[in-house]
N, C-alpha and C positions, 0 to 999 in steps of 0.2 A: 782234370787235365789229361789229355791223351798222350800217347808216346811221343808224338811230334812236339807237343808243347813242352814235355819234360826234357826232350833232347835240347830244345832251344834254351831252356832254363839252365841246363847243365853247361852248355857252351858259355853262357854268360858267367856262370860260377868260375869256369876255368880261365876265362879272360881276366876276371878279378884276381884269381890266384896268381896269374902270370905277370900282373902289373908290378912295376918297381914300387918299393916301399914309399917313395916320394910322390908317386902318381895316384890320383884319385881313381879308384876302381869304378867300372861301369855299374850303374845301379841295377839291383836285382829285384824283380817283382816278388812280393810276398807269395808264399805258397798257399793254395786254397785251403780254407778251413772246413768245407763240407766233408761228409763221410766219403772216404775213398774206397774203391773196389778194385782188387787185383784179380778177382774172379768174375767172369761174365754174369750178367743177371739171369741168364738161362742155364748157368752151369752151377752144379752143386759142389761146394767146397768139400774136399775129402775128409777133413776133420773140422770140428767146431772150435771157436775161439776158447771156450772154457777148457776143453780137453787139451788143446795145444798148450795153453798156459800151465795146466796142471803137470803135463809130462815134461815140458821144457824147464819147469821150475825145479825139477830134480837135479838140474845141472848147476853146480856151484860156480860162481864167477867172482872175479875181483870187482872193485868199484872204483870209478874214476870221476873226476870233474873236468869237463872240456871247457876251456876258456878262450876268449879272443879279445883283443883290444877294442876300444870304442871306435866307431867309424865317424866320419864327418857329420856333425850335427847331433850325435848321440851323447847322452848324459853320462854314461859309464860303460864299463866293459860288459861283455856277454858271457854267459856260462850256463851249463846244465849238467846234472848228474847223469852218468852213462855207465852201464855195466857191459854193453856190447862193444867192447874194445878188444883188439888183439894185435899181436905183431904179425907182419905180413911177409916181409922180405929182408934178407940180410945184405944183399948187394943188388941194387942200392938199398939203403936202410928205409924201409917203409912200414907204416902202421896203418890200422884201419879202425874206424868206428861206424856204427849205424845210428841213424837219427830218423825219427818219424817225419814223413813228408808234411804233416800238419804242424810241426814244431814252429813256434814263433821266434825261437832263439837261433835256429839254423840260418835263416837268411842274413842275420847280422854276422855270423861266423863266415858265411860265404862271401859277404861283401868285404870282410877284412882279408880273406884269402890265406889266413894263418890261424893257428890254434896251438894251445899247450895242453897236453894230457897230464893231469895231476892225479897220481895214483894214491888212493887214500889208505891210511893206516887203520889198525883195528879200533882205535879210540875215536875215530872221526865219523861215526855214524850220524851225529847231529849235523855235521857239516854237509854230509851227503843229503840229508833231509832238507836242509836250507836251500840247496841248489836244485832240489826236485820240485819246489813249489813254483807254480806259474804265476807270473804277474807281480811277484814281490821283488824287493831290492835284495837280490841274492848276495851281494857283496857287502851288505851293512855289517860292520864289526869284524869283517874277515881280512886279516892281514895278507898282503901280497906285494910282489915286486915284479917288474918287467922281466920276462924271460930274455936271455941274452941276445938272441938273434931277431925274433919276431916282435918282441915287446908284449906278447900275450901274458896275462896274469899268471904268475907262478905262485901258488898259494903257500903260505907259511906252514912249516912243520909237516909237509907231506913226505912220505918216505922216498918218493922218486917223481921225476917230471920228465916230459919229452916235448921239446919245442919243434913245431912242424910248419911247413907250408903245404897248402892243398895241392896235391898232385893230380887227382882225378876224382870224379863223382859218378857213380853208377846207380841206376834205379834197381830196386829190389822189392817189388810189391808195394806195400804201403810205407816202405822206408827208403832212405837213400844210403848208399854205401860210400863212405868218404875215405879216400886214400890220402895219407899225409906222408910227405918226404921229411925225414928227420934232419934237423939242422943243428940241434944241440940236445943234450940230455944229461941227467945227473941223478944219483942216488944219495941224497944228503942225509936221510933219516934212517933210524933203526927201528926194529920191532916188527910185529906181525902185520900182514895186510888185512884190510877190511874185506870180508867175504859176504856174499849174498846168496841165500839158498831158501827156496820155498817161501819167499816173501819176508824173510827175516835176515838181519845182520848176524854175522858170526865171526869166529876167529879159529886159528889152528890150536889144537890142544895135543900135548904129547904124554 
């Protein structure tokens, strides 16, 4: 999909995000599954994927699960494990996460126009793995309740959660940069956060 196609897709995402909760959002086409290239076929990438992953893997991050309520005709809610999450703006309150353009979960979140960021605790590595599996029933046996504003799944026992509406979507190579406007949030749990570093889960030690 070229830049023009991506731009049109983003417009549809934003229309969905701006629709009232009672209105059915405009349908969003699924993103293409073939291999995507952000570098021209005649252009050599400055670094290879293996080197990129090895170096960036030195950066420790927190771990979240991004969730959204089911859309019309869908059997259940959507969700995926995400470590590329960050705060973005204090005024207005904005957060951001990145998702692969080939993700099959993202179009469902885009159609909903809303999402909840569930920040995982140090003991929730298994929960993260469950939401990292493609094609499975990720919510099987997972307790959750509707977030107060958007109705997105707020997972049980997470240390903190952030309820959002989609504010903007930007392209970033083979990923999309999703900006969410915070509508509600809370820090209900205690304990250390779940950390991810060099392909492994970890936690703070003192």
